[in-house]
C-alpha positions as a printed NumPy array, in Angstrom:
array([[  0.743, -10.106, -24.893],
       [  0.467, -10.78 , -21.159],
       [  2.87 , -13.408, -19.845],
       [  2.029, -15.528, -16.795],
       [  4.66 , -17.693, -15.1  ],
       [  3.322, -20.742, -13.261],
       [  5.829, -21.598, -10.515],
       [  3.98 , -24.508,  -8.869],
       [  2.138, -27.536, -10.178],
       [ -1.245, -26.959, -11.852],
       [ -3.301, -29.472, -13.894],
       [ -2.132, -29.734, -17.504],
       [ -5.639, -29.375, -18.938],
       [ -6.104, -26.031, -17.193],
       [ -2.697, -24.764, -18.339],
       [ -3.488, -25.687, -21.918],
       [ -6.936, -24.108, -21.737],
       [ -5.62 , -20.695, -20.739],
       [ -2.49 , -20.797, -22.857],
       [ -4.864, -20.789, -25.844],
       [ -6.468, -17.535, -24.641],
       [ -5.846, -14.711, -27.103],
       [ -3.321, -12.191, -25.857],
       [ -2.099, -14.405, -23.002],
       [  0.897, -16.697, -22.712],
       [  0.935, -19.183, -19.807],
       [  4.434, -20.543, -19.193],
       [  4.628, -23.638, -16.989],
       [  7.806, -23.698, -14.882],
       [  6.494, -25.822, -12.037],
       [  9.162, -26.471,  -9.425],
       [ 11.33 , -23.532, -10.488],
       [ 14.069, -22.7  ,  -7.981],
       [ 14.148, -19.399,  -6.148],
       [ 17.316, -18.39 ,  -7.957],
       [ 15.837, -19.083, -11.392],
       [ 12.588, -17.368, -10.434],
       [ 14.488, -14.213,  -9.492],
       [ 16.46 , -14.387, -12.737],
       [ 13.386, -14.782, -14.977],
       [ 10.548, -12.938, -13.237],
       [ 11.289,  -9.537, -14.789],
       [  9.839, -10.794, -18.089],
       [  6.401, -11.631, -16.68 ],
       [  3.183,  -9.741, -15.937],
       [  1.689, -12.436, -13.71 ],
       [  2.925, -15.104, -11.307],
       [  0.93 , -18.132, -10.128],
       [  2.003, -20.011,  -6.998],
       [  0.646, -22.537,  -4.565],
       [  2.19 , -23.027,  -1.117],
       [  5.665, -24.194,  -2.211],
       [  6.984, -20.987,  -3.743],
       [  7.811, -18.198,  -1.322],
       [  7.315, -14.73 ,  -2.799],
       [  9.192, -12.481,  -0.41 ],
       [ 10.868,  -9.088,  -0.757],
       [ 13.954, -10.368,  -2.594],
       [ 11.815, -12.093,  -5.229],
       [  9.557,  -9.055,  -5.623],
       [ 12.595,  -6.799,  -6.068],
       [ 13.286,  -8.657,  -9.316],
       [  9.682,  -8.374, -10.548],
       [ 10.074,  -5.229, -12.633],
       [  6.927,  -5.753, -14.721],
       [  4.861,  -7.922, -12.391],
       [  1.255,  -6.772, -12.005],
       [ -0.503,  -9.715, -10.332],
       [  0.43 , -12.615,  -8.059],
       [ -2.181, -15.357,  -8.031],
       [ -2.346, -17.877,  -5.195],
       [ -4.057, -21.089,  -6.286],
       [ -5.556, -21.61 ,  -2.847],
       [ -6.738, -19.536,   0.085],
       [ -3.696, -18.851,   2.289],
       [ -1.289, -16.101,   1.248],
       [  1.218, -16.4  ,   4.107],
       [  3.907, -17.419,   1.579],
       [  3.517, -14.027,  -0.149],
       [  4.763, -10.728,   1.281],
       [  1.555,  -8.822,   0.6  ],
       [  2.816,  -5.616,   2.253],
       [  5.838,  -5.506,  -0.029],
       [  3.681,  -6.36 ,  -3.035],
       [  1.328,  -3.512,  -2.158],
       [  4.231,  -1.067,  -1.902],
       [  5.268,  -2.117,  -5.394],
       [  1.749,  -1.816,  -6.784],
       [  1.371,  -5.565,  -7.322],
       [ -2.062,  -7.075,  -6.757],
       [ -2.221, -10.297,  -4.746],
       [ -5.3  , -12.423,  -5.333],
       [ -6.328, -15.833,  -4.018],
       [ -9.104, -18.376,  -4.584],
       [-11.155, -18.498,  -1.385],
       [-13.633, -21.327,  -1.408],
       [-11.959, -23.294,  -4.167],
       [-10.621, -25.913,  -1.787],
       [-13.164, -25.459,   1.013],
       [-14.836, -28.849,   0.632],
       [-11.527, -30.668,   0.226],
       [-10.123, -29.115,   3.402],
       [-13.311, -29.729,   5.39 ],
       [-13.482, -33.363,   4.32 ],
       [ -9.813, -33.934,   5.135],
       [-10.39 , -32.493,   8.607],
       [-13.2  , -34.98 ,   9.229],
       [-11.128, -37.79 ,   7.727],
       [ -8.263, -37.023,  10.105],
       [-10.631, -36.789,  13.063],
       [-12.32 , -40.097,  12.272],
       [ -9.075, -41.891,  11.441],
       [ -7.552, -40.752,  14.722],
       [-10.555, -41.633,  16.845],
       [-10.854, -45.099,  15.269],
       [ -7.12 , -45.892,  15.118],
       [ -7.278, -46.488,  11.374],
       [ -3.551, -46.001,  10.684],
       [ -2.126, -48.324,  13.381],
       [ -4.833, -50.913,  12.741],
       [ -3.979, -50.92 ,   9.041],
       [ -0.267, -51.234,   9.845],
       [ -1.057, -54.191,  12.111],
       [ -3.054, -55.923,   9.399],
       [ -0.163, -55.483,   6.957],
       [  1.929, -57.444,   9.439],
       [ -0.695, -60.209,   9.153],
       [ -1.965, -59.643,  12.692],
       [ -5.604, -59.876,  13.763],
       [ -5.657, -57.633,  16.837],
       [ -9.041, -56.131,  17.614],
       [ -8.505, -55.357,  21.304],
       [ -5.582, -52.971,  20.797],
       [ -7.503, -50.609,  18.547],
       [-10.719, -49.83 ,  20.389],
       [-11.625, -46.292,  19.419],
       [-14.079, -43.49 ,  20.169],
       [-17.12 , -41.967,  18.478],
       [-17.714, -38.375,  17.395],
       [-21.363, -38.791,  18.407],
       [-22.175, -36.601,  21.439],
       [-18.576, -35.436,  21.788],
       [-18.064, -31.716,  22.315],
       [-16.052, -30.417,  19.389],
       [-14.627, -26.892,  19.437],
       [-14.17 , -25.252,  16.039],
       [-11.726, -22.337,  16.228],
       [-12.411, -20.098,  13.245],
       [-15.753, -20.081,  11.47 ],
       [-14.786, -18.95 ,   8.013],
       [-15.777, -20.962,   4.961],
       [-13.898, -24.125,   5.979],
       [-14.775, -23.917,   9.663],
       [-18.468, -23.606,   8.838],
       [-18.353, -26.61 ,   6.496],
       [-16.61 , -28.658,   9.196],
       [-19.283, -27.638,  11.723],
       [-22.026, -28.647,   9.289],
       [-20.555, -32.141,   8.974],
       [-19.995, -32.451,  12.724],
       [-23.67 , -31.7  ,  13.281],
       [-24.517, -34.579,  10.945],
       [-22.467, -36.857,  13.222],
       [-24.465, -35.732,  16.258],
       [-21.593, -33.825,  17.894],
       [-22.115, -30.89 ,  20.24 ],
       [-20.427, -28.1  ,  18.296],
       [-18.855, -25.111,  20.041],
       [-17.405, -22.334,  17.914],
       [-15.158, -19.342,  18.373],
       [-15.133, -16.483,  15.908],
       [-14.855, -12.774,  16.798],
       [-17.166, -11.689,  13.977],
       [-19.923, -14.284,  13.575],
       [-23.164, -13.281,  15.289],
       [-24.662, -15.651,  17.843],
       [-27.918, -15.8  ,  15.842],
       [-26.107, -16.837,  12.676],
       [-24.064, -19.391,  14.617],
       [-27.257, -20.868,  16.072],
       [-28.684, -21.269,  12.559],
       [-25.558, -23.261,  11.707],
       [-26.007, -25.485,  14.762],
       [-23.055, -23.902,  16.584],
       [-22.962, -22.578,  20.148],
       [-20.767, -19.499,  20.065],
       [-18.371, -19.203,  23.032],
       [-15.141, -17.416,  23.877],
       [-11.806, -19.154,  23.414],
       [-11.336, -19.908,  27.09 ],
       [-14.68 , -21.699,  27.323],
       [-14.004, -23.585,  24.096],
       [-10.656, -24.814,  25.415],
       [-12.186, -25.788,  28.746],
       [-15.196, -27.708,  27.424],
       [-14.042, -29.36 ,  24.197],
       [-13.204, -33.047,  23.84 ],
       [-11.823, -32.296,  20.378],
       [-10.436, -28.97 ,  19.104],
       [-10.098, -28.342,  15.37 ],
       [ -8.331, -25.23 ,  14.057],
       [ -9.387, -23.199,  11.015],
       [ -7.547, -19.876,  11.261],
       [ -4.978, -18.203,   8.98 ],
       [ -1.346, -18.062,   9.969],
       [ -0.481, -14.55 ,  11.042],
       [  1.228, -12.733,  13.885],
       [ -1.83 , -12.972,  16.129],
       [ -2.395, -16.703,  15.599],
       [  1.222, -17.866,  15.662],
       [  1.556, -20.575,  18.344],
       [ -1.943, -19.885,  19.648],
       [ -2.086, -23.52 ,  20.832],
       [  0.748, -23.606,  23.338],
       [  1.596, -24.711,  26.877],
       [ -0.688, -22.089,  28.445],
       [ -3.715, -22.75 ,  26.257],
       [ -3.294, -26.524,  26.46 ],
       [ -3.313, -26.224,  30.261],
       [ -6.84 , -24.833,  29.989],
       [ -8.036, -27.906,  28.053],
       [ -9.517, -31.147,  29.346],
       [ -7.13 , -33.968,  30.112],
       [ -7.101, -36.248,  27.08 ],
       [ -8.145, -33.553,  24.599],
       [ -7.684, -34.233,  20.874],
       [ -6.088, -31.52 ,  18.685],
       [ -6.722, -31.382,  14.928],
       [ -4.824, -28.912,  12.736],
       [ -5.479, -28.928,   9.002],
       [ -5.183, -25.137,   8.724],
       [ -1.628, -23.789,   8.794],
       [  1.644, -24.871,  10.347],
       [  2.829, -22.63 ,  13.159],
       [ -0.596, -22.215,  14.744],
       [  0.34 , -25.039,  17.117],
       [  3.589, -24.78 ,  19.072],
       [  5.088, -28.139,  18.155],
       [  7.4  , -28.402,  21.162],
       [  4.587, -27.674,  23.621],
       [  2.32 , -30.141,  21.835],
       [  4.978, -32.858,  22.074],
       [  5.239, -32.323,  25.837],
       [  1.455, -32.478,  26.181],
       [  1.335, -35.721,  24.184],
       [  4.071, -37.235,  26.35 ],
       [  2.285, -36.266,  29.572],
       [ -1.122, -37.501,  28.375],
       [ -2.691, -34.034,  28.523],
       [ -3.316, -34.449,  24.79 ],
       [ -4.506, -37.939,  23.886],
       [ -4.11 , -37.555,  20.135],
       [ -3.019, -34.976,  17.587],
       [ -4.084, -35.171,  13.937],
       [ -1.778, -32.877,  11.974],
       [ -1.749, -32.067,   8.274],
       [  0.406, -28.93 ,   8.473],
       [  3.806, -28.178,   9.959],
       [  5.9  , -25.213,  11.03 ],
       [  8.459, -26.152,   8.382],
       [  7.334, -28.023,   5.306],
       [  8.781, -30.52 ,   4.888],
       [  9.658, -30.782,   8.613],
       [ 13.319, -30.491,   9.506],
       [ 12.628, -32.829,  12.428],
       [ 10.102, -35.645,  11.938],
       [  9.954, -36.606,  15.63 ],
       [  6.485, -35.084,  16.162],
       [  5.141, -36.687,  12.975],
       [  6.469, -40.047,  14.198],
       [  5.071, -39.694,  17.715],
       [  2.892, -42.722,  18.567],
       [ -0.032, -40.429,  19.452],
       [  0.119, -38.422,  16.228],
       [ -1.711, -39.033,  12.96 ],
       [  0.318, -37.181,  10.328],
       [ -0.208, -36.27 ,   6.682],
       [  1.98 , -34.093,   4.378],
       [ -0.314, -31.059,   3.885],
       [ -3.012, -32.876,   1.93 ],
       [ -5.979, -30.712,   2.949],
       [ -6.491, -29.233,  -0.522],
       [ -5.045, -32.189,  -2.394],
       [ -8.027, -33.555,  -4.24 ],
       [ -8.216, -33.652,  -8.009],
       [-11.441, -31.678,  -7.848],
       [ -9.965, -28.907,  -5.701],
       [ -6.776, -28.642,  -7.744],
       [ -8.722, -28.234, -10.968],
       [-11.071, -25.728,  -9.355],
       [ -8.42 , -23.413,  -7.862],
       [ -6.208, -23.567, -10.982],
       [ -9.11 , -22.694, -13.251],
       [-10.266, -19.96 , -10.903],
       [ -6.904, -18.212, -10.415],
       [ -6.015, -18.093, -14.1  ],
       [ -9.509, -16.855, -14.993],
       [ -9.199, -14.104, -12.359],
       [ -5.782, -12.996, -13.58 ],
       [ -6.873, -12.835, -17.197],
       [ -9.993, -10.928, -16.202],
       [ -7.756,  -8.359, -14.519],
       [ -5.472,  -8.067, -17.531],
       [ -8.35 ,  -7.692, -19.993],
       [-11.048,  -5.906, -17.951],
       [ -9.168,  -4.347, -14.996],
       [-11.393,  -6.281, -12.562],
       [ -9.538,  -7.619,  -9.51 ],
       [-11.661, -10.404,  -8.039],
       [-10.562, -11.928,  -4.722],
       [ -7.707,  -9.452,  -4.34 ],
       [ -6.387,  -9.311,  -0.781],
       [ -4.628,  -5.954,  -1.041],
       [ -6.652,  -3.906,  -3.514],
       [-10.027,  -2.2  ,  -3.79 ],
       [-11.006,  -1.584,  -7.394],
       [-11.843,   2.124,  -7.84 ],
       [-11.659,   4.152, -11.044],
       [ -8.453,   6.164, -11.221],
       [-10.396,   9.382, -11.902],
       [-11.989,   9.362,  -8.43 ],
       [ -9.124,   7.827,  -6.463],
       [ -7.913,  11.152,  -5.045],
       [-11.459,  12.162,  -4.08 ],
       [-12.397,   8.899,  -2.372],
       [ -9.112,   8.076,  -0.589],
       [ -9.661,  10.456,   2.391],
       [-13.032,   8.836,   3.054],
       [-11.397,   5.4  ,   3.117],
       [ -9.204,   6.637,   5.949],
       [-12.018,   8.435,   7.788],
       [-14.168,   5.301,   7.661],
       [-11.34 ,   3.071,   8.877],
       [-10.684,   5.352,  11.847],
       [-14.358,   5.437,  12.836],
       [-14.412,   1.631,  12.701],
       [-11.298,   1.436,  14.873],
       [-12.855,   3.651,  17.551],
       [-15.965,   1.482,  17.684],
       [-13.858,  -1.686,  17.85 ],
       [-12.056,  -0.484,  20.971],
       [-14.991,   0.921,  22.919],
       [-17.718,  -1.61 ,  22.068],
       [-19.567,  -3.965,  24.37 ],
       [-20.837,  -7.174,  22.793],
       [-20.767,  -8.525,  19.254],
       [-21.66 ,  -6.414,  16.253],
       [-25.06 ,  -7.435,  14.861],
       [-26.068,  -4.531,  12.647],
       [-24.566,  -1.404,  11.146],
       [-26.277,   1.59 ,   9.567],
       [-24.069,   4.003,   7.59 ],
       [-25.094,   7.377,   6.164],
       [-22.956,   9.395,   3.766],
       [-23.002,  13.174,   3.285],
       [-21.309,  15.776,   1.087],
       [-18.733,  14.753,  -1.508],
       [-19.323,  11.089,  -0.706],
       [-22.542,  11.435,  -2.715],
       [-20.36 ,  11.678,  -5.834],
       [-18.476,   8.395,  -5.331],
       [-19.333,   4.699,  -4.826],
       [-19.764,   4.186,  -1.09 ],
       [-19.503,   0.377,  -0.82 ],
       [-15.67 ,   0.527,  -0.946],
       [-15.775,   3.151,   1.83 ],
       [-18.035,   0.899,   3.887],
       [-15.479,  -1.879,   3.433],
       [-12.853,   0.267,   5.153],
       [-15.307,   1.069,   7.94 ],
       [-15.951,  -2.635,   8.491],
       [-12.257,  -3.469,   8.29 ],
       [-11.633,  -1.147,  11.23 ],
       [-14.687,  -2.41 ,  13.099],
       [-14.017,  -6.135,  12.653],
       [-10.283,  -6.472,  13.058],
       [ -9.554,  -8.034,  16.439],
       [ -7.091,  -6.711,  18.931],
       [ -3.863,  -8.657,  19.139],
       [ -4.932, -10.636,  22.185],
       [ -7.945, -11.982,  20.235],
       [ -6.73 , -13.455,  16.951],
       [ -8.292, -12.537,  13.639],
       [-10.062, -15.714,  12.637],
       [-10.146, -14.655,   9.049],
       [ -7.865, -11.987,   7.67 ],
       [-10.053,  -8.883,   7.249],
       [ -9.086,  -6.417,   4.536],
       [-10.887,  -3.783,   2.46 ],
       [-11.582,  -6.314,  -0.263],
       [-13.321,  -8.972,   1.814],
       [-14.706,  -7.013,   4.8  ],
       [-18.248,  -6.648,   3.411],
       [-18.373, -10.304,   2.412],
       [-17.073, -11.494,   5.779],
       [-19.568,  -9.31 ,   7.652],
       [-22.509, -10.601,   5.648],
       [-21.347, -14.21 ,   5.937],
       [-21.207, -13.741,   9.711],
       [-24.817, -12.535,   9.827],
       [-24.124,  -8.809,  10.314],
       [-26.867,  -6.676,   8.777],
       [-25.565,  -3.705,   6.763],
       [-27.631,  -0.664,   5.753],
       [-26.058,   2.01 ,   3.537],
       [-27.667,   5.332,   2.599],
       [-26.674,   8.586,   0.91 ],
       [-28.132,  11.798,   2.362],
       [-28.565,  15.053,   0.438],
       [-28.924,  17.226,   3.523],
       [-25.687,  18.133,   5.324],
       [-24.902,  16.764,   8.772],
       [-24.776,  19.904,  10.98 ],
       [-22.137,  22.309,   9.616],
       [-20.007,  19.448,   8.322],
       [-20.682,  18.567,   4.707],
       [-18.153,  15.802,   4.004],
       [-19.189,  13.358,   6.674],
       [-19.929,   9.738,   7.542],
       [-22.387,   8.832,  10.307],
       [-22.65 ,   5.31 ,  11.698],
       [-24.823,   3.409,  14.127],
       [-23.13 ,   0.217,  15.312],
       [-25.68 ,  -2.078,  16.972],
       [-24.272,  -4.862,  19.145],
       [-26.112,  -7.419,  21.244],
       [-25.885,  -5.056,  24.226],
       [-25.759,  -1.445,  22.987],
       [-25.87 ,   1.031,  20.109],
       [-22.772,   3.119,  19.427],
       [-23.286,   6.254,  17.324],
       [-20.254,   7.879,  15.724],
       [-19.859,  10.479,  12.997],
       [-16.723,  11.879,  11.448],
       [-15.698,  14.414,   8.86 ],
       [-12.799,  15.123,   6.517],
       [-11.924,  18.72 ,   7.402],
       [ -8.663,  19.08 ,   5.492],
       [ -5.788,  17.171,   3.921],
       [ -5.01 ,  14.292,   6.302],
       [ -7.176,  15.95 ,   8.962],
       [-10.081,  13.922,  10.337],
       [-12.458,  14.949,  13.101],
       [-14.951,  13.077,  15.235],
       [-18.056,  15.258,  15.149],
       [-20.639,  13.096,  16.932],
       [-20.272,  10.599,  19.76 ],
       [-23.585,   9.237,  20.933],
       [-25.804,  12.27 ,  21.571],
       [-22.851,  14.667,  21.868],
       [-21.755,  17.167,  19.19 ],
       [-18.062,  18.039,  19.161],
       [-15.006,  18.423,  16.922],
       [-12.235,  16.16 ,  18.21 ],
       [ -9.138,  15.075,  16.325],
       [ -9.767,  11.529,  15.151],
       [ -6.35 ,   9.995,  15.591],
       [ -3.652,   8.951,  18.016],
       [ -4.467,   8.225,  21.657],
       [ -7.983,   9.334,  22.559],
       [ -9.615,   9.527,  25.989],
       [-13.405,   9.794,  25.997],
       [-14.708,  11.11 ,  29.318],
       [-18.421,  11.42 ,  30.031],
       [-18.992,  13.557,  33.097],
       [-21.413,  15.724,  35.031],
       [-21.621,  19.184,  33.484],
       [-20.028,  20.933,  36.451],
       [-16.945,  23.175,  36.788],
       [-13.544,  21.671,  37.528],
       [-13.703,  18.327,  35.707],
       [-11.234,  19.26 ,  32.993],
       [ -8.813,  20.598,  35.609],
       [ -9.008,  17.375,  37.618],
       [ -8.36 ,  15.294,  34.504],
       [ -5.435,  17.502,  33.49 ],
       [ -3.887,  17.201,  36.934],
       [ -4.187,  13.42 ,  36.957],
       [ -2.735,  13.114,  33.445],
       [  0.154,  15.357,  34.422],
       [  0.918,  13.133,  37.393],
       [  1.516,  10.196,  35.036],
       [  3.483,  12.242,  32.449],
       [  0.762,  12.357,  29.808],
       [  0.504,  15.519,  27.698],
       [ -2.781,  16.852,  26.34 ],
       [ -2.411,  17.629,  22.63 ],
       [ -6.014,  18.595,  21.927],
       [ -9.292,  18.869,  23.826],
       [-12.82 ,  18.989,  22.482],
       [-15.908,  19.372,  24.643],
       [-19.375,  18.314,  23.586],
       [-22.867,  18.888,  24.885],
       [-26.248,  17.381,  24.076],
       [-29.784,  18.326,  25.014],
       [-29.283,  17.36 ,  28.648],
       [-27.627,  20.299,  30.461],
       [-26.455,  17.969,  33.239],
       [-24.141,  15.877,  31.007],
       [-20.988,  16.615,  29.039],
       [-18.372,  14.796,  26.985],
       [-14.702,  15.709,  26.857],
       [-12.366,  14.064,  24.345],
       [ -8.667,  14.39 ,  25.078],
       [ -6.032,  13.637,  22.429],
       [ -2.991,  12.752,  24.481],
       [  0.652,  11.755,  24.138],
       [  2.444,   9.482,  26.566],
       [  2.264,   6.017,  28.044],
       [ -1.366,   5.074,  28.719],
       [ -0.866,   2.998,  31.848],
       [ -3.094,   0.007,  32.477],
       [ -4.722,   1.566,  35.54 ],
       [ -5.384,   4.954,  33.921],
       [ -9.015,   4.201,  33.108],
       [ -9.867,   3.124,  36.653],
       [ -8.015,   6.115,  38.144],
       [ -9.979,   8.528,  35.951],
       [-13.272,   6.808,  36.76 ],
       [-12.576,   7.313,  40.463],
       [-12.635,  11.102,  39.99 ],
       [-15.83 ,  12.626,  41.409],
       [-18.159,  13.764,  38.614],
       [-16.737,  11.417,  35.96 ],
       [-19.275,   8.797,  34.897],
       [-17.526,   6.829,  32.136],
       [-14.048,   6.651,  30.594],
       [-13.197,   5.012,  27.258],
       [ -9.807,   4.699,  25.578],
       [ -9.   ,   4.22 ,  21.897],
       [ -5.78 ,   4.287,  19.908],
       [ -6.295,   5.228,  16.275],
       [ -3.264,   4.672,  14.073],
       [ -2.706,   6.28 ,  10.698],
       [ -3.068,   4.273,   7.502],
       [ -0.221,   1.882,   6.822]])
């Protein structure tokens, strides 16, 4: 008998439906306190939460038998997924279950704010007939910037197009062609801030997006901009927003989410230029039924069939091949990371070819790790949708990235256990190939037209140069001057005797001007830097 504890409110009909499932007991303890949850959780195999219950390390420490945490909703920022992963607990969510509800609430907040619905209603309740005080604005022909073009962001953009708005979008993964098909002009964040009359946020809460709307970013916006946040609290710096509202920089803020819920200080919610709701984005009867039904069905499917749908920290692979496939997960991730840091333009297409022992295993999970490395944004450009091995393929395809996967019987040069990739962006093609050469040893064996055998890890300097004597000595001298040690060097050649590639694995502080200093050396044509961390 599998026991599932429901810690937050779910519809009674759904609870009853799954409690009648053979071999499963669904125990409704909606509203349970943290202390009681810690005391009781050891008896359960599954835990269902919404946004109220926080599942952090201290709660997980008490979960001796817990196998699955199900989030009835999309966001998992209330769950310590890293700690859950360490403990072998699967975390799954219900992406898409509340998409329409959240998109509609965003438009409702936007319209209500523009047309002064709340203050006009309050005036009428005081038996006043005051039309002049509540003259509003139209969405029609306004420029609306949508930050984050995941499922909800795309649905919001679709509805904005129906209103005749000019829709700008920012997303680090979505291709410009796919955006155009959705009626969205893809721009960078700075241009979106600068041009938008209204900015609506649809990003997850994470380290990279915390306080992304702040004093500095608001200064880039138009005077009188409107900010809408129905995504997650903490994305907007509430103190900076209050100052911008007071100064008139921001004409209106429509906020459904808050840094603390409920807020410890309601002064922002009560600001005369703020339209506030208590995190109602997913609060429709339809959405609540949908996500409750979906999460319990997913959990039971895992218990009975070992299928983990919509897991955010788990790729389902048969235990018998786990040891064989795991090194290729890491090789693929590292190749993706190198591409991510040296690319020019947006990824449009990827072609992946597998050789050697990879022929014996399913390669789609490996491709997921490759895409995870390739799509994850650097910290200065926030991940618009959390990319992990489970959802990377789906996110790439949703963003219009074409993916071709092939297995090859013939070996790639002398390396048998290899992955070769062609990353095609809107401005270039990047060819990389790597090989597993030993336990926890990964080598880059092809870079563009060059054949080599460079350690694929740590701090890597890629130097394309004229094939003349003295280049390596010049590079070594310059690196020594800035206290950088060379740990490994691999040289590559292609069919052109005039060109060479040298890859340096180095240790030390890679100073911001290092690339330009190296490029100033006579005979060096191009310098690229990448930092490849080990799996965490």
